N, C-alpha and C positions, 0 to 999 in steps of 0.2 A: 454434552452436545458439542459438535465441532463447529467453529465458526471462522469465516474468513474475514480478515480486516483489509480492505483494499484501500492503501494510501494514495491520495490525489493531491498534487501540490502544483504550484505554478512555478515551472523550472526556471523561469526567468527571474522571480524573486529569489529564489534559492541561489541562482547563480550570482546574484548581486550581493549576496550576504558576504561579510568580511570573512576572512579565514577563521578569526576568533569565533565569530558567530556560527559558522558551519561546524567547527570543532565542537563547540558547547552543543549544538542540536545532535550531533552524532553521539556524543557522551551521554546525553539524554536517552537516546535510543538504546544505547549500551546498557544503561541501568535498567530501563524497561524490559528489555531482552532477559538480563540476568535475574531480575525479580520474577518473571514468568517462568523462566526456565527452572530456577530454583524451586518453584512451587509445583513444577511438573505440568505446567499448563500450556507450554509452547511447544508446539509440534514442528512447525517449519516457519520459514520466513526469508525473504530476499529482497534486495534492492534492485530495481531495473535500471538499465542503461536509459540515457534520456532518449526522448521520442525520434530524435533523427535516425536512432537505430532500429525503430518500429517498422513493420510491415503489416498492413491490413489486407486480409484475404476475404474475398466474397465468391460464391458460387451460384448466383442467382439464376444464370442461365444454364446451369449444369456443369459449367467449365469454370474450375478455379481462376481468378484473376486478383493478382497481388498489386497493390499500389504501396507506395513509399509513404510512411508516416503513419501516425495514430488514426482511429476511426474518427475521431471528432478533434481536430486541431485547436477548437475554439475553447474546449472545456479545460478544466485543470487536467494535467497530465497524471497518468497512473505511474507512480513511483515505485511502488512495491507492495508487498503483502506480508501478512503474517496469518498462519493457521493456529488457532488457539483451542484449547479444551476448556470449556465453562459450564457451569450448573444452569445458566440461564442467559437469554439475550440482554437482559439488564446487567449481568456481570460483564459481558462482552463489550457493552456500550460504556460502562465505567472504565474497563480497561482501554478502549479506544481513545476515551477522552483524555487519557494521560500521554498519548503519543504526540510528539511535536507536530506530526502532520494535521492534527485536528485543529491547532493553532495557525498554521501556515496554509491550510488548505481544507481538506476533509478526509474523513475516514468512514468508508462504507462498511458496515456490519451486515454480514450475510451468513446465515446459518445454512451448513451444508445438508443436502438431501442424503440422508443415511438409510440405505436399504438392508 
């Protein structure tokens, strides 16, 4: 099954990290990526620009309207994603639990609808 891991963090907390802390965090992501890629389980992934680069589009009245910023600026910010292949949701949860975002925020584990 294919599963998306949506990484959410507090951007202000990440920005407040020292350069050494941030480097250590990115190195941990690198090890996680290398491990899953080496096992053939990593399909894709990317880090997103911070929320000031976001736009939110709604078309409730039929016409699209874009506003600057994320859909919910009060929540943890979406920082990136990974698309992985797993045997089960439990395996995806275990993989997500090893990501730094699980300690610094949260990781949403959501299986893809495959038709």
